[in-house]
C-alpha positions as a printed NumPy array, in Angstrom:
array([[ 10.908, -16.349,   8.189],
       [ 12.513, -12.917,   7.966],
       [ 14.688, -12.544,   4.865],
       [ 17.802, -10.373,   4.63 ],
       [ 18.816,  -9.637,   1.051],
       [ 22.161,  -9.264,  -0.699],
       [ 22.774,  -5.899,  -2.459],
       [ 22.27 ,  -7.624,  -5.825],
       [ 18.822,  -8.767,  -4.705],
       [ 17.999,  -5.28 ,  -3.423],
       [ 18.947,  -3.981,  -6.877],
       [ 16.378,  -6.337,  -8.427],
       [ 13.782,  -5.161,  -5.906],
       [ 14.659,  -1.607,  -6.935],
       [ 13.806,  -2.547, -10.519],
       [ 10.453,  -3.99 ,  -9.4  ],
       [  9.849,  -0.841,  -7.363],
       [ 10.386,   1.331, -10.416],
       [  7.723,  -0.649, -12.289],
       [  5.274,  -0.141,  -9.418],
       [  6.03 ,   3.569,  -9.12 ],
       [  5.837,   4.282, -12.828],
       [  2.647,   2.261, -13.266],
       [  0.901,   4.014, -10.379],
       [  2.009,   7.409, -11.697],
       [  0.625,   6.644, -15.158],
       [ -2.646,   5.281, -13.787],
       [ -3.113,   8.316, -11.572],
       [ -2.93 ,  10.507, -14.66 ],
       [ -5.487,   8.368, -16.491],
       [ -7.924,   7.995, -13.557],
       [-10.335,  10.779, -14.435],
       [-14.054,  11.335, -14.104],
       [-15.852,   8.876, -16.39 ],
       [-13.147,   6.178, -16.256],
       [-14.236,   2.669, -15.297],
       [-12.317,   0.651, -12.691],
       [-12.124,  -2.249, -15.133],
       [-10.314,   0.042, -17.588],
       [ -7.765,   0.868, -14.873],
       [ -7.227,  -2.844, -14.27 ],
       [ -6.639,  -3.441, -17.992],
       [ -4.264,  -0.481, -18.255],
       [ -2.345,  -1.884, -15.275],
       [ -2.087,  -5.24 , -17.062],
       [ -0.711,  -3.626, -20.202],
       [  1.851,  -1.505, -18.336],
       [  3.053,  -4.406, -16.188],
       [  3.485,  -6.717, -19.178],
       [  5.287,  -3.992, -21.15 ],
       [  7.724,  -3.57 , -18.239],
       [  8.534,  -7.279, -18.201],
       [  6.977,  -7.833, -14.778],
       [  3.917,  -9.643, -13.475],
       [  1.264,  -8.661, -10.983],
       [  1.415, -10.379,  -7.601],
       [ -2.387, -10.288,  -7.386],
       [ -3.82 , -12.339, -10.253],
       [ -3.203, -15.752,  -8.681],
       [ -3.09 , -14.517,  -5.082],
       [ -5.308, -16.666,  -2.84 ],
       [ -4.553, -16.129,   0.882],
       [ -6.713, -17.412,   3.721],
       [ -8.425, -14.031,   4.158],
       [ -9.56 , -13.815,   0.516],
       [-12.138, -15.717,  -1.506],
       [-10.262, -17.684,  -4.156],
       [ -7.672, -16.147,  -6.531],
       [ -7.961, -12.351,  -6.738],
       [ -8.022, -12.516, -10.534],
       [ -7.086,  -8.867, -11.23 ],
       [ -3.883,  -6.901, -11.731],
       [ -4.379,  -4.026,  -9.276],
       [ -6.503,  -3.172,  -6.241],
       [ -8.926,  -0.272,  -6.805],
       [-10.698,   1.02 ,  -3.691],
       [-13.226,   3.859,  -3.905],
       [-14.489,   6.045,  -1.031],
       [-15.477,   3.667,   1.807],
       [-13.38 ,   0.802,   0.401],
       [ -9.867,   0.762,   1.845],
       [ -8.06 ,  -2.542,   1.208],
       [ -8.049,  -5.316,  -1.41 ],
       [-10.513,  -3.41 ,  -3.585],
       [-11.496,  -5.699,  -6.436],
       [-11.898,  -3.863,  -9.768],
       [-15.511,  -3.959, -10.916],
       [-17.926,  -2.141, -13.216],
       [-17.883,   1.284, -11.557],
       [-17.388,   4.626, -13.311],
       [-15.432,   7.255, -11.375],
       [-17.286,  10.412, -10.362],
       [-16.11 ,  13.897,  -9.452],
       [-14.908,  13.943,  -5.84 ],
       [-14.375,  10.184,  -5.5  ],
       [-11.496,   9.177,  -3.233],
       [ -9.591,   6.463,  -5.106],
       [ -6.848,   4.202,  -3.774],
       [ -4.657,   2.241,  -6.173],
       [ -2.573,  -0.547,  -4.621],
       [ -0.105,  -2.453,  -6.792],
       [  2.498,  -5.154,  -6.222],
       [  4.627,  -6.7  ,  -8.953],
       [  7.295,  -9.358,  -9.225],
       [ 10.258,  -8.77 , -11.518],
       [ 13.387, -10.878, -11.784],
       [ 12.351, -12.805,  -8.698],
       [ 11.827,  -9.802,  -6.394],
       [  8.613,  -8.038,  -5.38 ],
       [  7.693,  -4.427,  -4.605],
       [  4.404,  -2.994,  -3.321],
       [  2.963,   0.516,  -3.052],
       [ -0.354,   2.353,  -2.754],
       [ -1.569,   5.884,  -3.412],
       [ -4.817,   7.633,  -2.496],
       [ -6.085,  10.698,  -4.342],
       [ -9.281,  12.519,  -5.259],
       [-10.673,  12.256,  -8.775],
       [-11.866,  15.402, -10.518],
       [-11.897,  19.072,  -9.488],
       [-13.998,  18.687,  -6.32 ],
       [-11.706,  18.124,  -3.32 ],
       [-13.671,  17.535,  -0.08 ],
       [-11.596,  18.958,   2.784],
       [-12.18 ,  15.96 ,   5.03 ],
       [-10.925,  13.612,   2.316],
       [ -7.835,  15.728,   1.68 ],
       [ -7.092,  15.629,   5.417],
       [ -7.528,  11.856,   5.487],
       [ -5.073,  11.339,   2.655],
       [ -2.564,  13.778,   4.14 ],
       [ -2.658,  11.921,   7.466],
       [ -1.692,   8.614,   5.845],
       [  1.06 ,  10.3  ,   3.825],
       [  2.458,  11.979,   6.952],
       [  2.314,   8.677,   8.843],
       [  4.162,   6.96 ,   6.013],
       [  6.868,   9.641,   6.044],
       [  7.271,   9.216,   9.814],
       [  7.485,   5.439,   9.432],
       [ 10.19 ,   5.708,   6.783],
       [ 12.174,   8.123,   8.948],
       [ 12.09 ,   5.588,  11.806],
       [ 13.287,   2.722,   9.583],
       [ 16.987,   2.887,  10.427],
       [ 19.421,   0.161,  11.454],
       [ 19.38 ,  -0.454,  15.194],
       [ 15.768,   0.663,  15.543],
       [ 13.048,  -1.949,  15.875],
       [  9.774,  -2.754,  14.141],
       [  7.975,  -1.24 ,  17.135],
       [  9.646,   2.107,  16.431],
       [  8.115,   2.132,  12.951],
       [  4.696,   1.096,  14.256],
       [  4.819,   3.726,  16.979],
       [  5.73 ,   6.445,  14.464],
       [  2.73 ,   5.553,  12.307],
       [  0.309,   5.342,  15.215],
       [  1.427,   8.628,  16.742],
       [  0.687,  10.545,  13.534],
       [ -2.683,   8.904,  12.902],
       [ -3.842,   9.244,  16.5  ],
       [ -2.715,  12.886,  16.676],
       [ -4.848,  13.487,  13.592],
       [ -7.84 ,  12.068,  15.488],
       [ -8.212,   8.704,  13.757],
       [ -8.612,   5.295,  15.388],
       [ -6.418,   2.471,  14.109],
       [ -7.295,  -1.009,  12.909],
       [ -4.53 ,  -3.578,  13.505],
       [ -5.977,  -6.469,  11.48 ],
       [ -3.87 ,  -5.489,   8.463],
       [ -0.622,  -3.535,   8.233],
       [  2.795,  -3.449,   6.683],
       [  4.976,  -6.486,   6.049],
       [  8.247,  -7.894,   4.948],
       [  8.651,  -8.211,   1.198],
       [ 11.2  ,  -9.548,  -1.252],
       [ 11.061, -13.018,  -2.772],
       [  7.33 , -12.989,  -1.965],
       [  4.833, -10.149,  -1.697],
       [  3.813, -10.793,   1.915],
       [  6.493, -11.984,   4.305],
       [  7.693, -11.497,   7.851],
       [  7.839,  -9.35 ,   9.873],
       [  4.366,  -7.888,  10.304],
       [  4.428,  -4.111,  10.793],
       [  1.337,  -2.962,  12.679],
       [  0.116,   0.617,  12.258],
       [  0.505,   1.279,  15.961],
       [  2.852,  -0.14 ,  18.564],
       [  5.442,   0.373,  21.275],
       [  8.893,   1.823,  20.55 ],
       [ 11.884,  -0.357,  21.275],
       [  9.988,  -3.6  ,  20.738],
       [ 10.161,  -6.266,  18.059],
       [ 12.7  ,  -7.29 ,  15.442],
       [ 15.835,  -5.147,  15.211],
       [ 16.253,  -3.529,  11.793],
       [ 19.351,  -4.381,   9.802],
       [ 20.639,  -3.592,   6.293],
       [ 19.159,  -5.814,   3.606],
       [ 15.702,  -6.002,   5.182],
       [ 12.91 ,  -4.96 ,   2.803],
       [  9.617,  -3.677,   4.204],
       [  6.315,  -2.549,   2.721],
       [  4.999,   0.136,   5.077],
       [  1.325,   0.998,   4.665],
       [ -0.584,   3.339,   6.96 ],
       [ -4.313,   3.2  ,   6.238],
       [ -7.172,   4.728,   8.136],
       [-10.924,   5.228,   8.131],
       [-12.579,   8.541,   8.93 ],
       [-14.77 ,   7.636,  11.918],
       [-14.262,   3.944,  12.746],
       [-11.675,   1.183,  13.013],
       [-14.125,  -1.59 ,  12.06 ],
       [-14.129,  -3.317,   8.658],
       [-16.726,  -5.216,   6.673],
       [-16.127,  -7.465,   3.662],
       [-17.949,  -7.135,   0.338],
       [-19.785, -10.107,  -1.184],
       [-16.845, -10.416,  -3.615],
       [-14.92 , -11.888,  -0.67 ],
       [-12.067,  -9.41 ,  -1.057],
       [-12.959,  -5.732,  -0.838],
       [-12.73 ,  -4.375,   2.711],
       [-14.848,  -1.333,   3.577],
       [-15.389,   0.885,   6.593],
       [-18.22 ,  -0.491,   8.726],
       [-19.896,   2.924,   8.871],
       [-19.584,   3.814,   5.177],
       [-17.095,   6.596,   5.937],
       [-14.243,   7.43 ,   3.601],
       [-10.816,   5.83 ,   3.849],
       [ -7.247,   6.371,   2.651],
       [ -4.111,   4.246,   2.248],
       [ -0.489,   5.175,   1.477],
       [  2.325,   2.659,   1.001],
       [  5.959,   2.384,  -0.064],
       [  8.444,  -0.46 ,  -0.237],
       [ 11.721,   0.486,   1.438],
       [ 15.155,  -1.052,   1.945],
       [ 16.959,  -0.773,   5.267],
       [ 20.506,   0.439,   4.584],
       [ 23.477,   1.421,   6.722],
       [ 21.942,   4.869,   7.107],
       [ 18.739,   6.457,   5.844],
       [ 16.255,   3.989,   4.309],
       [ 15.893,   3.809,   0.543],
       [ 12.399,   4.158,  -0.91 ],
       [ 12.211,   1.645,  -3.752],
       [  8.768,   2.686,  -5.047],
       [  9.319,   6.424,  -5.549],
       [  8.661,   7.733,  -9.04 ],
       [ 11.965,   8.539, -10.727]])
């Protein structure tokens, strides 16, 4: 079911979005060479609790996962792209790290992801990968206006990623969000303009372009959660939660 939210509910989602944005910003500063992914997970726990929120991930057990996720944040390194389960890994110079976080606060959820390179070494191909997902996300947000349709958002994402030379996986994409983390409608990362649900004020969406350097095929780790590129190539993922308004969309997970 697609939910349309009252302005008071959007305000609560804005509060959840601020927690997500501020937590990701803090963790990005702390994620340096020599830091362990399990430390990042614990820092996320502390920051979420301090903000009076709770992670959407700890008890999350969808059909595509293997039991409850059991951690507070997704940490994906290099060839991992989605649902990266924190584990005993120490970050190295040049690693491409994605942090994906969703929290629930006052009954409303918000979700965002950032990809960045750890340390002073910045491989050009990895920088380009990250920039492509960020540009696709910006295009998606620009298309998220009342009267447009979900297909317009999907098309905007796909056009940017394909122009950059990447193939697109449609198994996972963006989604409705609000009273739950994952709701309707699904927002694929490619699609046809003018198709799908018509956007209207009060709709909340988590838009998340993600891409892999030389493939669109995924494999799953033995942990039952972490999704990696089938070829071992690097990956990137950028995400914001937005609110459809009467005009330009509002990004709820921007750092303030």
